[in-house]
Kinemage of the C-alpha trace (Angstrom):
@kinemage 1
@onewidth
@group {chain A} dominant
@subgroup {mainchain}
@vectorlist {calphas} color= white
{ca met a 1} P 60.098 -71.444 -11.028
{ca thr a 2} L 60.619 -73.902 -13.892
{ca trp a 3} L 57.731 -72.298 -15.795
{ca leu a 4} L 59.286 -68.839 -15.419
{ca ile a 5} L 62.631 -70.089 -16.735
{ca thr a 6} L 60.835 -71.782 -19.658
{ca lys a 7} L 59.083 -68.523 -20.538
{ca tyr a 8} L 62.383 -66.632 -20.434
{ca ala a 9} L 64.114 -69.263 -22.584
{ca ile a 10} L 61.416 -69.305 -25.272
{ca thr a 11} L 61.186 -65.515 -25.399
{ca ala a 12} L 64.977 -65.154 -25.550
{ca ala a 13} L 65.176 -67.796 -28.269
{ca leu a 14} L 62.694 -65.786 -30.320
{ca val a 15} L 64.826 -62.649 -30.027
{ca val a 16} L 67.979 -64.569 -30.958
{ca leu a 17} L 66.209 -66.168 -33.923
{ca ile a 18} L 65.102 -62.782 -35.231
{ca ser a 19} L 68.587 -61.311 -34.863
{ca glu a 20} L 70.159 -64.298 -36.655
{ca val a 21} L 67.673 -64.020 -39.521
{ca ala a 22} L 68.370 -60.273 -39.728
{ca lys a 23} L 72.101 -60.977 -40.108
{ca arg a 24} L 71.356 -62.931 -43.277
{ca ser a 25} L 68.497 -60.868 -44.680
{ca asp a 26} L 67.619 -57.326 -43.653
{ca lys a 27} L 64.169 -57.510 -45.202
{ca leu a 28} L 63.195 -60.876 -43.723
{ca gly a 29} L 64.590 -59.946 -40.307
{ca ala a 30} L 62.604 -56.712 -40.328
{ca leu a 31} L 59.462 -58.517 -41.434
{ca ile a 32} L 59.706 -61.065 -38.641
{ca ala a 33} L 60.544 -58.395 -36.079
{ca ala a 34} L 57.550 -56.326 -37.181
{ca leu a 35} L 55.145 -59.193 -36.549
{ca pro a 36} L 53.322 -59.011 -33.232
{ca leu a 37} L 55.116 -62.124 -31.978
{ca val a 38} L 55.774 -60.803 -28.486
{ca thr a 39} L 52.138 -59.823 -28.072
{ca val a 40} L 50.963 -63.247 -29.210
{ca leu a 41} L 53.486 -64.895 -26.905
{ca ala a 42} L 52.272 -62.781 -23.980
{ca met a 43} L 48.675 -63.790 -24.679
{ca ile a 44} L 49.715 -67.446 -24.869
{ca trp a 45} L 51.488 -67.129 -21.514
{ca leu a 46} L 48.372 -65.524 -20.007
{ca tyr a 47} L 46.186 -68.318 -21.382
{ca val a 48} L 48.488 -71.119 -20.218
{ca glu a 49} L 48.641 -69.531 -16.772
{ca gln a 50} L 44.811 -69.697 -16.740
{ca gln a 51} L 44.251 -65.976 -16.515
{ca pro a 52} L 40.627 -64.923 -16.961
{ca pro a 53} L 39.533 -64.275 -20.566
{ca glu a 54} L 38.797 -60.673 -19.590
{ca lys a 55} L 42.463 -60.171 -18.651
{ca ile a 56} L 43.628 -61.566 -22.014
{ca ser a 57} L 41.055 -59.453 -23.828
{ca asn a 58} L 42.179 -56.325 -21.989
{ca his a 59} L 45.792 -57.071 -22.892
{ca ala a 60} L 44.889 -57.320 -26.592
{ca trp a 61} L 42.746 -54.174 -26.411
{ca tyr a 62} L 45.396 -52.027 -24.747
{ca thr a 63} L 48.151 -53.367 -26.999
{ca phe a 64} L 46.115 -52.333 -30.030
{ca trp a 65} L 45.596 -48.809 -28.696
{ca tyr a 66} L 49.240 -48.416 -27.647
{ca val a 67} L 50.553 -49.594 -31.030
{ca leu a 68} L 48.117 -47.657 -33.198
{ca pro a 69} L 49.619 -44.202 -32.481
{ca thr a 70} L 53.112 -45.490 -33.279
{ca ser a 71} L 52.268 -46.250 -36.909
{ca asp a 72} L 53.701 -43.436 -38.999
{ca asp a 73} L 52.916 -43.262 -42.707
{ca thr a 74} L 55.320 -40.373 -43.268
{ca asp a 75} L 58.386 -42.519 -42.593
{ca gln a 76} L 59.180 -43.771 -46.082
{ca his a 77} L 62.975 -44.049 -45.855
{ca ala a 78} L 62.874 -47.837 -45.362
{ca trp a 79} L 61.331 -48.309 -48.802
{ca thr a 80} L 63.590 -46.004 -50.800
């Protein structure tokens, strides 16, 4: 149970950190939020919990294929 609470606390702290950075700098907050931090954190949790390498590999594979279709080059309003 302690491990679960630790995971929640670290993940929540990351979200709070990003929102606090975004309050001070829109660009830096967006940059940090756009990084695949949650995915990396999830893979770290899987590794620490001694999940099989195949499970971690599958997580990375499916994350890649789920994120790929969401990239949209036509959305240029953030840069104008």
